[in-house]
C-alpha positions in Angstrom: -11.7 27.5 17.2 -10.7 24.9 14.6 -7.4 24.5 16.3 -8.8 23.8 19.6 -11.0 21.2 18.0 -8.0 19.6 16.7 -6.4 19.3 19.9 -9.4 17.6 21.4 -9.7 15.2 18.5 -6.1 14.4 19.2 -6.8 13.8 23.2 -9.8 11.9 22.5 -7.9 9.6 20.1 -5.8 8.3 22.8 -8.7 7.8 25.1 -10.7 5.9 22.3 -7.6 3.9 21.5 -7.2 2.8 25.0 -10.8 1.5 25.4 -10.1 -2.4 24.7 -7.4 -2.4 27.3 -8.4 0.4 29.6 -4.7 0.8 30.9 -5.0 4.5 31.2 -5.7 5.9 35.1 -9.0 7.6 35.2 -9.5 10.8 36.9 -12.4 9.2 39.2 -10.4 6.6 40.7 -11.1 2.7 40.4 -14.8 2.8 40.4 -14.9 5.0 37.2 -16.1 3.8 34.1 -14.3 4.2 30.8 -16.5 6.0 28.6 -15.4 5.0 25.3 -15.0 1.1 26.5 -18.6 1.4 27.7 -19.7 3.2 24.4 -17.8 1.1 22.2 -18.8 -2.3 24.6 -21.3 -4.9 24.0 -24.2 -2.7 25.7 -24.0 0.1 23.2 -22.5 0.1 19.8 -20.4 -3.4 20.2 -17.4 -2.0 18.3 -14.8 -2.6 20.8 -12.6 -4.5 18.3 -12.7 -1.5 16.1 -11.5 1.3 18.8 -7.9 1.6 17.0 -9.4 2.1 13.9 -11.9 4.9 15.4 -8.9 6.6 17.2 -6.6 6.7 14.4 -9.5 8.2 12.2 -10.0 11.0 14.6 -6.3 11.4 15.1 -6.0 11.8 11.1 -8.9 14.0 11.1 -7.7 16.2 13.8 -4.9 16.6 12.0 -6.2 18.0 8.9 -8.1 20.2 10.9 -5.1 21.7 12.5 -4.0 22.0 9.1 -6.9 24.1 7.7 -6.9 26.1 10.9 -3.2 27.1 10.3 -3.7 27.6 6.7 -6.3 30.1 7.8 -4.4 31.7 10.4 -1.3 32.3 8.2 -3.7 33.5 5.0 -5.6 36.2 7.2 -2.8 38.6 7.2 -2.5 38.5 3.3 -6.3 38.6 3.0 -6.8 41.7 5.1 -3.8 43.3 3.4 -5.2 42.9 0.3 -8.9 43.8 1.3 -7.6 47.0 2.4 -6.0 47.9 -0.8 -9.0 47.2 -2.7 -11.4 49.3 -0.6 -8.8 52.3 -0.9 -8.5 51.6 -4.8 -12.5 51.4 -4.8 -12.6 54.8 -2.8 -9.8 56.2 -5.1 -11.9 55.2 -8.2 -15.4 56.6 -6.5 -13.5 59.9 -5.9 -12.2 60.3 -9.4 -15.7 59.7 -10.9 -17.1 62.4 -8.9 -14.8 64.9 -9.8 -14.9 64.1 -13.5 -18.9 63.6 -13.4 -19.4 66.6 -11.3 -21.6 64.4 -8.6 
């Protein structure tokens, strides 16, 4: 889920960076409204001049999110192995205690 979110952040950052120039073709054709140009434009947040900074911040956050997602995915086998070993040790300890105390 985090990896999916990070790729969406990467894609959105390209679209946000395009808001001032609106050079990317839109799927709706010529009459389409560039969402980020509208949101960052004077009618809404009046931050069109900061579109590049916003896009860069989102791209960096996407990279950090992807790094976290990768770390979690790579550590899961190790964590599962250790958890399974601890469960087995705990079961053996309980069996030993039952035999020792006669429960």
